C-alpha positions as CSV (number, residue, x, y, z in Angstrom):
1,X,-37.5,-16.9,-30.5
2,X,-36.0,-17.3,-34.0
3,X,-33.9,-20.2,-35.3
4,X,-30.9,-20.0,-37.6
5,X,-30.1,-23.1,-39.7
6,X,-26.5,-24.0,-40.4
7,X,-26.5,-27.1,-42.7
8,X,-28.4,-29.8,-40.8
9,X,-27.9,-28.2,-37.4
10,X,-30.6,-25.9,-36.0
11,X,-29.2,-23.3,-33.5
12,X,-31.2,-20.9,-31.2
13,X,-30.4,-17.2,-31.3
14,X,-31.6,-16.8,-27.8
15,X,-28.6,-15.9,-25.5
16,X,-27.7,-18.6,-23.1
17,X,-28.4,-17.9,-19.4
18,X,-25.8,-16.0,-17.5
19,X,-25.0,-18.9,-15.2
20,X,-24.1,-21.0,-18.3
21,X,-21.7,-18.4,-19.6
22,X,-20.2,-18.1,-16.2
23,X,-19.7,-21.8,-16.0
24,X,-17.8,-21.8,-19.2
25,X,-15.6,-18.9,-18.0
26,X,-14.9,-20.9,-14.9
27,X,-14.0,-23.9,-17.1
28,X,-11.7,-21.6,-19.1
29,X,-9.8,-20.5,-16.0
30,X,-9.5,-24.0,-14.5
31,X,-8.1,-25.5,-17.7
32,X,-5.8,-22.5,-18.2
33,X,-4.4,-22.9,-14.7
34,X,-4.0,-26.7,-15.1
35,X,-2.2,-26.2,-18.4
36,X,0.1,-23.6,-16.8
37,X,0.9,-25.8,-13.9
38,X,1.8,-28.6,-16.3
39,X,3.9,-26.3,-18.5
40,X,5.7,-24.8,-15.4
41,X,6.7,-28.3,-14.2
42,X,8.7,-28.9,-17.4
43,X,10.2,-25.4,-17.6
44,X,12.2,-23.3,-15.1
45,X,10.3,-20.1,-15.8
46,X,7.5,-19.1,-18.1
47,X,8.1,-15.9,-20.0
48,X,5.4,-13.5,-21.1
49,X,5.4,-15.0,-24.6
50,X,4.9,-18.5,-23.1
51,X,1.9,-17.3,-21.1
52,X,0.4,-15.6,-24.1
53,X,0.8,-18.7,-26.3
54,X,-0.5,-21.0,-23.6
55,X,-3.5,-18.7,-23.1
56,X,-4.3,-18.7,-26.8
57,X,-4.1,-22.5,-27.0
58,X,-6.4,-23.1,-24.1
59,X,-8.8,-20.4,-25.2
60,X,-9.1,-21.9,-28.7
61,X,-9.8,-25.4,-27.3
62,X,-12.3,-24.3,-24.7
63,X,-14.1,-21.7,-26.9
64,X,-14.6,-24.4,-29.5
65,X,-16.2,-26.7,-26.9
66,X,-18.3,-23.8,-25.7
67,X,-19.4,-23.0,-29.2
68,X,-20.6,-26.5,-29.8
69,X,-22.9,-25.9,-26.8
70,X,-24.2,-22.6,-28.1
71,X,-22.0,-20.4,-26.0
72,X,-19.6,-17.8,-27.5
73,X,-16.5,-16.8,-25.5
74,X,-15.3,-13.3,-26.4
75,X,-12.0,-11.5,-26.6
76,X,-12.8,-10.2,-23.1
77,X,-12.8,-13.8,-21.9
78,X,-9.4,-14.3,-23.5
79,X,-8.2,-11.2,-21.6
80,X,-9.6,-12.6,-18.4
81,X,-7.7,-15.8,-18.9
82,X,-4.4,-14.0,-19.8
83,X,-4.8,-11.8,-16.8
84,X,-5.3,-14.8,-14.5
85,X,-2.4,-16.7,-15.9
86,X,0.0,-13.7,-16.0
87,X,-0.7,-12.7,-12.4
88,X,-2.1,-9.3,-13.3
89,X,-5.7,-10.4,-13.0
90,X,-8.3,-7.7,-13.6
91,X,-5.5,-5.1,-13.9
92,X,-4.8,-6.5,-17.4
93,X,-8.0,-4.9,-18.7
94,X,-6.7,-1.5,-17.6
95,X,-3.2,-2.2,-19.0
96,X,-4.7,-3.3,-22.3
97,X,-6.6,0.0,-22.8
98,X,-5.0,2.5,-25.3
99,X,-6.1,5.5,-23.2
100,X,-4.6,4.3,-19.9
101,X,-1.0,5.5,-19.2
102,X,-0.7,4.6,-15.5
103,X,-2.5,2.4,-13.0
104,X,-2.2,3.2,-9.3
105,X,-3.1,0.9,-6.4
106,X,-3.4,3.1,-3.4
107,X,-3.8,0.8,-0.4
108,X,-7.1,-0.9,-1.3
109,X,-8.3,1.2,-4.2
110,X,-7.4,1.5,-7.9
111,X,-7.0,4.7,-9.9
112,X,-6.1,5.0,-13.6
113,X,-4.5,7.9,-15.4
114,X,-6.2,8.3,-18.8
115,X,-5.3,10.5,-21.7
116,X,-8.8,11.9,-21.7
117,X,-9.6,12.6,-18.1
118,X,-6.4,12.3,-16.1
119,X,-6.7,10.4,-12.8
120,X,-10.0,8.5,-12.5
121,X,-11.2,6.2,-9.7
122,X,-11.7,2.6,-10.9
123,X,-12.8,0.7,-7.8
124,X,-11.6,-1.5,-4.9
125,X,-8.5,-3.6,-5.4
126,X,-9.2,-7.3,-5.7
127,X,-7.7,-9.5,-3.0
128,X,-4.3,-10.9,-3.8
129,X,-3.3,-8.2,-6.4
130,X,-0.2,-7.2,-4.5
131,X,0.8,-10.9,-4.0
132,X,0.4,-11.5,-7.7
133,X,2.6,-8.5,-8.7
134,X,5.3,-9.6,-6.3
135,X,5.4,-13.0,-7.9
136,X,5.6,-11.4,-11.3
137,X,8.5,-9.3,-10.2
138,X,10.3,-12.4,-8.8
139,X,9.6,-14.4,-12.0
140,X,11.2,-11.5,-14.0
141,X,14.4,-12.1,-12.1
142,X,14.0,-8.8,-10.3
143,X,13.9,-8.1,-6.6
144,X,10.3,-7.8,-5.1
145,X,9.7,-5.7,-2.0
146,X,9.9,-7.1,1.5
147,X,9.3,-5.6,4.9
148,X,13.1,-5.2,5.2
149,X,13.3,-3.6,1.8
150,X,9.9,-2.1,1.3
151,X,10.6,0.0,-1.8
152,X,11.2,-1.8,-5.1
153,X,11.2,-1.0,-8.8
154,X,10.8,-3.5,-11.6
155,X,10.2,-3.7,-15.4
156,X,7.7,-6.3,-16.7
157,X,6.8,-7.3,-20.2
158,X,3.2,-8.2,-21.0
159,X,1.6,-9.5,-24.2
160,X,-1.9,-8.1,-24.8
161,X,-4.4,-9.7,-27.2
162,X,-6.1,-7.2,-29.5
163,X,-8.6,-7.5,-32.4
164,X,-5.7,-7.3,-34.9
165,X,-3.3,-9.7,-33.0
166,X,-0.9,-9.2,-30.2
167,X,0.7,-6.0,-28.8
168,X,3.6,-5.9,-26.4
169,X,3.5,-3.5,-23.5
170,X,6.1,-2.7,-20.9
171,X,5.0,-2.1,-17.3
172,X,7.3,-0.2,-15.0
173,X,6.3,-1.1,-11.4
174,X,7.0,1.1,-8.4
175,X,6.1,-0.8,-5.3
176,X,6.0,0.7,-1.7
177,X,4.8,-1.7,1.0
178,X,4.7,-1.5,4.8
179,X,6.3,-0.1,6.8
180,X,7.2,2.6,4.3
181,X,3.5,2.7,3.2
182,X,2.1,2.1,6.7
183,X,-1.6,1.4,5.8
184,X,-1.0,-1.0,3.0
185,X,0.6,-1.5,-0.4
186,X,1.0,1.5,-2.7
187,X,1.8,0.4,-6.3
188,X,2.1,2.3,-9.5
189,X,2.2,0.7,-13.0
190,X,3.6,3.0,-15.7
191,X,2.6,1.6,-19.0
192,X,4.7,1.8,-22.2
193,X,3.1,0.7,-25.5
194,X,6.0,-0.3,-27.7
195,X,3.9,-0.2,-30.8
196,X,2.5,3.3,-30.3
197,X,3.0,5.4,-33.4
198,X,2.7,4.8,-37.0
199,X,-0.5,5.3,-39.1
200,X,-2.6,2.9,-37.0
201,X,-2.7,5.1,-33.9
202,X,-2.2,8.4,-35.6
203,X,1.5,9.1,-34.9
204,X,2.5,12.7,-35.3
205,X,-1.0,13.5,-36.6
206,X,-2.5,12.6,-33.1
207,X,-0.3,15.2,-31.5
208,X,-1.9,17.8,-33.8
209,X,-5.5,16.7,-33.0
210,X,-5.4,15.9,-29.3
211,X,-3.4,16.5,-26.0
212,X,-3.4,15.5,-22.4
213,X,-6.1,17.4,-20.4
214,X,-5.4,19.9,-17.6
215,X,-6.6,18.9,-14.1
216,X,-10.2,19.9,-13.9
217,X,-11.0,22.4,-11.1
218,X,-13.5,25.0,-10.1
219,X,-12.7,28.6,-11.0
220,X,-11.0,30.2,-8.1
221,X,-12.4,33.3,-6.6
222,X,-11.4,34.7,-3.2
223,X,-13.1,32.9,-0.2
224,X,-14.7,35.0,2.5
225,X,-12.8,33.7,5.4
226,X,-13.6,34.9,8.9
227,X,-11.6,38.1,9.7
228,X,-10.5,37.9,13.4
229,X,-7.4,37.6,15.5
230,X,-6.2,34.6,13.6
231,X,-2.9,33.2,12.5
232,X,-3.2,35.1,9.2
233,X,-5.7,37.5,7.5
234,X,-8.2,36.4,4.9
235,X,-6.3,38.2,2.2
236,X,-3.1,36.4,3.1
237,X,-4.9,33.1,3.3
238,X,-6.4,33.6,-0.2
239,X,-2.9,34.5,-1.6
240,X,-1.4,31.3,-0.3
241,X,-4.4,29.2,-1.3
242,X,-4.4,30.6,-4.9
243,X,-0.7,29.8,-5.2
244,X,-1.4,26.1,-4.4
245,X,-4.5,25.9,-6.6
246,X,-2.4,27.2,-9.5
247,X,0.2,24.5,-9.0
248,X,2.8,26.5,-7.1
249,X,5.3,25.3,-4.5
250,X,5.3,26.7,-0.9
251,X,7.8,26.6,1.9
252,X,6.4,27.0,5.4
253,X,9.1,27.9,7.9
254,X,9.2,28.3,11.7
255,X,10.6,27.0,14.9
256,X,9.7,23.7,16.6
257,X,6.1,23.6,17.7
258,X,5.1,26.8,15.8
259,X,2.4,24.9,13.8
260,X,4.0,24.5,10.4
261,X,2.5,21.1,9.7
262,X,-0.9,22.3,11.0
263,X,-1.0,25.2,8.5
264,X,0.2,22.9,5.7
265,X,-2.6,20.5,6.3
266,X,-5.3,23.1,6.2
267,X,-3.9,24.8,3.1
268,X,-3.8,21.6,1.2
269,X,-7.3,20.5,2.2
270,X,-8.7,23.8,1.1
271,X,-6.9,23.4,-2.2
272,X,-8.2,19.9,-2.8
273,X,-11.8,21.2,-2.3
274,X,-11.4,22.9,-5.7
275,X,-10.7,19.7,-7.6
276,X,-12.8,16.6,-8.2
277,X,-12.0,13.9,-5.6
278,X,-9.0,11.8,-6.7
279,X,-8.0,14.0,-9.7
280,X,-5.0,15.4,-7.7
281,X,-2.5,12.7,-6.6
282,X,-0.4,13.8,-3.6
283,X,2.4,12.0,-1.8
284,X,2.7,12.9,1.9
285,X,6.2,12.1,3.3
286,X,6.7,12.3,7.1
287,X,8.5,10.7,10.0
288,X,5.1,9.9,11.5
289,X,1.7,10.4,9.9
290,X,0.4,13.8,11.0
291,X,-1.1,15.3,7.8
292,X,-4.5,13.7,6.9
293,X,-6.5,14.9,3.9
294,X,-10.0,14.3,2.4
295,X,-11.3,13.4,5.9
296,X,-9.7,10.0,5.6
297,X,-10.6,7.8,8.6
298,X,-7.3,5.9,8.6
299,X,-9.1,2.6,7.7
300,X,-7.0,0.7,5.1
301,X,-10.3,-0.3,3.3
302,X,-11.4,3.3,2.9
303,X,-10.5,5.3,-0.2
304,X,-8.0,8.0,0.5
305,X,-9.0,10.0,-2.6
306,X,-5.6,9.4,-4.3
307,X,-3.6,10.7,-1.4
308,X,-0.6,8.5,-0.6
309,X,0.8,8.4,2.9
310,X,4.4,7.3,3.5
311,X,6.6,7.4,6.6
312,X,10.3,7.0,7.3
313,X,11.9,4.2,9.3
314,X,14.6,5.2,11.7
315,X,17.9,3.4,11.9
316,X,18.0,0.7,14.6
317,X,21.3,-0.9,15.4
318,X,21.3,-4.5,14.1
319,X,17.9,-3.9,12.5
320,X,16.8,-3.5,8.8
321,X,18.1,-0.7,6.7
322,X,16.5,2.7,7.6
323,X,14.1,4.4,5.2
324,X,14.7,8.1,4.9
325,X,12.7,10.9,3.3
326,X,15.1,10.9,0.4
327,X,14.2,7.3,-0.4
328,X,10.5,8.1,-0.2
329,X,10.7,11.2,-2.4
330,X,12.5,9.3,-5.1
331,X,9.9,6.5,-4.9
332,X,7.1,9.1,-5.0
333,X,8.5,10.7,-8.2
334,X,8.3,7.4,-10.0
335,X,4.6,7.2,-9.1
336,X,3.1,10.0,-11.2
337,X,2.3,12.4,-8.5
338,X,1.0,15.9,-9.0
339,X,2.7,17.1,-5.9
340,X,4.6,16.2,-2.7
341,X,4.3,17.3,0.9
342,X,7.4,16.8,3.1
343,X,6.5,17.1,6.8
344,X,10.0,18.4,7.8
345,X,12.8,18.8,5.3
346,X,16.1,18.1,7.0
347,X,18.4,16.8,4.2
348,X,18.7,15.5,0.7
349,X,15.0,15.2,0.2
350,X,14.6,19.0,0.1
351,X,16.8,19.1,-3.0
352,X,14.8,16.3,-4.7
353,X,11.5,18.2,-4.1
354,X,13.0,21.5,-5.4
355,X,14.4,19.8,-8.4
356,X,11.0,18.1,-9.1
357,X,9.1,21.3,-8.6
358,X,11.4,23.2,-11.0
359,X,10.6,20.6,-13.7
360,X,6.8,20.5,-13.3
361,X,5.7,18.9,-10.1
362,X,3.8,21.7,-8.6
363,X,1.1,21.4,-5.8
364,X,4.0,20.8,-3.4
365,X,5.2,22.1,-0.1
366,X,7.7,21.4,2.6
367,X,8.2,22.7,6.1
368,X,11.6,23.7,7.4
369,X,13.2,24.9,10.6
370,X,14.2,28.6,10.3
371,X,14.1,31.8,12.4
372,X,12.7,34.0,9.6
373,X,11.6,33.8,6.0
374,X,14.9,35.0,4.6
375,X,16.8,32.5,6.9
376,X,15.1,29.7,4.9
377,X,17.7,30.2,2.2
378,X,20.7,29.7,4.6
379,X,19.0,26.7,6.2
380,X,18.1,25.2,2.8
381,X,21.7,25.6,1.6
382,X,22.9,23.9,4.7
383,X,20.6,20.8,4.5
384,X,20.8,20.1,0.8
385,X,24.6,19.5,1.0
386,X,23.6,16.1,2.2
387,X,22.5,15.3,-1.4
388,X,25.1,13.2,-3.2
389,X,24.9,15.4,-6.3
390,X,24.9,18.8,-4.7
391,X,28.6,18.7,-3.8
392,X,29.2,19.4,-7.5
393,X,26.9,22.5,-7.6
394,X,27.9,26.1,-6.8
395,X,25.8,28.2,-4.5
396,X,24.6,30.1,-7.6
397,X,23.4,26.9,-9.2
398,X,21.5,25.9,-6.1
399,X,20.0,29.3,-5.8
400,X,18.8,29.2,-9.4
401,X,17.0,25.9,-8.8
402,X,15.4,27.1,-5.6
403,X,14.2,30.3,-7.3
404,X,12.8,28.4,-10.2
405,X,10.9,26.0,-8.0
406,X,9.6,27.9,-4.9
407,X,6.9,30.5,-5.2
408,X,6.6,31.8,-1.7
409,X,7.7,31.3,1.9
410,X,5.3,31.7,4.8
411,X,7.0,32.1,8.2
412,X,5.1,31.2,11.3
413,X,6.0,31.9,14.9
414,X,4.5,31.0,18.3
415,X,5.6,33.5,21.0
416,X,4.6,34.8,24.4
417,X,3.2,38.1,23.2
418,X,1.1,37.4,20.1
419,X,0.8,33.6,20.3
420,X,0.8,31.7,16.9
421,X,1.0,34.1,13.9
422,X,2.4,34.3,10.4
423,X,5.0,37.0,10.6
424,X,5.7,37.3,6.9
425,X,4.9,35.9,3.5
426,X,7.7,36.4,0.9
427,X,7.5,35.9,-2.8
428,X,10.6,34.2,-4.2
429,X,11.7,35.9,-7.3
430,X,12.9,33.8,-10.2
431,X,15.8,36.3,-10.5
432,X,18.8,35.4,-8.5
433,X,21.2,37.9,-6.9
434,X,24.4,36.9,-8.6
435,X,26.6,39.1,-6.4
436,X,25.3,37.3,-3.3
437,X,24.6,33.9,-4.9
438,X,21.1,33.8,-3.4
439,X,17.5,34.1,-4.4
440,X,15.7,37.4,-4.3
441,X,12.8,37.7,-1.8
442,X,10.0,40.2,-2.0
443,X,7.9,40.7,1.2
444,X,4.2,40.6,0.2
445,X,2.7,40.5,3.7
446,X,4.4,41.4,7.0
447,X,3.1,41.4,10.6
448,X,2.6,44.8,12.1
449,X,3.1,44.8,15.9
450,X,1.2,48.0,16.3
451,X,-1.9,46.8,14.3
452,X,-1.3,43.2,15.6
453,X,-2.1,42.0,12.0
454,X,-0.4,40.6,9.0
455,X,-0.6,43.5,6.6
456,X,0.3,43.9,2.9
457,X,3.6,45.7,2.3
458,X,2.5,47.3,-1.0
459,X,4.6,44.9,-3.1
460,X,2.7,43.0,-5.8
461,X,3.4,39.4,-6.7
462,X,5.5,39.5,-9.8
463,X,6.3,35.9,-10.7
464,X,5.1,34.9,-14.2
465,X,1.8,33.1,-14.0
466,X,1.4,34.0,-10.3
467,X,0.6,37.7,-10.4
468,X,-2.7,39.0,-9.0
469,X,-4.7,38.6,-12.2
470,X,-3.3,35.1,-12.8
471,X,-4.3,34.1,-9.3
472,X,-7.8,35.5,-9.5
473,X,-7.1,38.0,-6.7
474,X,-7.9,41.8,-6.8
475,X,-5.0,44.2,-6.7
476,X,-6.5,45.7,-3.6
477,X,-5.3,42.7,-1.6
478,X,-1.8,44.0,-1.9
479,X,-2.2,47.7,-1.3
480,X,-0.9,49.0,2.0
481,X,-3.5,51.5,3.1
482,X,-2.3,51.8,6.7
């Protein structure tokens, strides 16, 4: 052990025991809470700047006392205090990081979206985190969520201590609580650094030297599925799967009980197997929870792998306001999803998903009642009229959006002769038939009653970025040799 002499005082360079440091951290929090309670008693509300100033004052006083006893409190301890007094708790450490753009609390687990790796798993959510955020929303004179009104948005301001001083960050909160998120709170914090830019963080120069990463995934090559008398053939299965892996949007159509949801679940699970767990964030929107991914056991304490489950609430006379799929889709789109899965599109939510998919939210799908693949367009046109904005759109405008968003339609039937089968898979061309005001459909696979199989038609996929070579599929998959 060495000694360092400061004037007449001799100080040991040996680090104090961990329990001593922890005791001072506990003292720091206790004095901070006491000071906050005293300050709150004399003021109606404490703003973010008040909390920051109070934290600095308490930290300066306690850290001086600790230093006299040979204990050094660090900037991390200051962050700990500020997090405790602000109500953000350990989330503040994530909010303060320059590389974190979003923080998601998915039931009992935390994910962070970083500029270097995308979505990353952080760990379990500390108890009381949701309660603290609801208090913060209320203090900001905004409306926190309640069981009667379970979806809420808010904008918070937070002061963050840094080595060079204080930075101000805005936090946009999207909060979904039960019954809309039936297994527990789903919260997304979207972080805005008001001081980003300028020479300190690189400004325009940083855009020349770095960029947001793609979602990491295994290279796709066709899977050797069993070739039997199934719902579809291995070639068709690989075509649909490769569309999803490459960020496409799929419509699965059919009649009631044909198995649309069942097919969607298996397609998405196979897709997720190509990505690191948690790197793809999906919102599942249903009337009742049927689709379950990543072998989640339904336990609210288990990690879902960044899959968010939401359900509607029907209208009950004299009861709380209903929660429809349109509400859930809009909430999901504020929560940085990669994709959305709608269990049964029947109204305005179909337009919201198509609009989102046409502007970059791939990895999406919805099921819809229809009697054939081409009938999907008529059915879609009918149900999206429920959207408040669509009344101002012509059929041509709606068709353009549909064609830009949807890659393919898979139609499933369940009949007395063949049982459950895919009868056709249609590629949706981005080219719209202006004379008919409708999208153009190209059949890629079609069921042959004589062969009792889903066979290629001879047409190749032609959408840009989704042709055979783009999808990692051989051209032979699409040759009609029968």
